[in-house]
N, C-alpha and C positions, 0 to 999 in steps of 0.2 A: 659228740662230734660239732663240729660248727660248719657251720652253713656259710657258705661264700656267696657273695653278691655279685652275679657276674654284669659284668657291662656290655652292654652292648655296644663295638664300635662303629660308630658310623662312618663313610666320609664325607669328605668335604661337600661332595657334590648332594652328599642325602640331607645334609646339615642347611645344607641352602637349600634345597627344593622345599622342606619344612619351614626353616624361618619364611622361604616369598610364600605359601600357603596358607600358613597363620596370617600373614601379614592383611593377603589381599582377600582369608574371612574378615578379616577388621575395616578392611577399610571397603569393601564392597555394600554393606548398608550407609554409608556416610555419601559413596556415590553416589547412591538409586536415587538416594533423599534430592541430595543435588541436582541429579539431571530431569527429574520430576518437578523441582522448584521453577528450575530455568525453565523448562519445558512451559509450564502453569504462563511464568511471567511475558514468557517469546507471542503465548496464545491471547493473553490479554492485550499487548501490543495491538496483533493480528486484529485484533475487533475494532478497538480503536482506530486505526486506521478506515477500518472498510467503513463504520460509524462517522470519519470525516470525509472519505467518498462518498457516499449515502449523499451526506447535506452537501456537498459541493456540488453532485447530478442536481440536486435540485435548487438551487441557486441560479445553475445556468440554466436547467428548465424552462424559470422564470422568465430570466434575461432575455434567452429567446425569445418567449411569448412577450416581452415587451419591445423588442425589436422588430414583431412582425409585428405589434399592433400600431407602433409608431411609422412604420414604411409603408402602412395602408393607405388604398389612394382615397379614402375619406377621412382618414388625420391629415394629412398633405396637404387638400383642398381647404379642411378646418384652420390651419393654420395661416394656409394666402390667405382666406379671408379676414382672416383676426390682422394679419399685417395688411389689409391694405389691395392685395395681391387677387387678378382674376386669372379662370383658369381659361384659356382660348387654344381650343384645338389647331386652329388653323393657323398660329405661330409655330408651332412643333417641325423639326422639321430632323427629319431621320438620315441620319450621316452612317455614308456606307463605305468600306474598304479603302475603293480607290478614292474617293472625298480623302480620307485622311491620309493618303501616299500625297496625294497631291498637292498638300499644304507644305 
């Protein structure tokens, strides 16, 4: 006797489901590698920006110190002396709010 091969009949839904599963099994490793590569690139950019922020903060701190140094009374007196000016405490006049409004 001959053996008859029986073919399983699949519905359209089952066929679609198997195709979808097969495609997902093929795509998943590539998607994982791509997402890890993207994440690594983003982390690299974040570290680069953090380094730029640190550098800028150091520059800002240095400039603040320089401003404070240049605005000190000793520095002002030194520059005034170099320019031939003198510091006379009796010539200093304090302006109040009332005097500002009266002008």
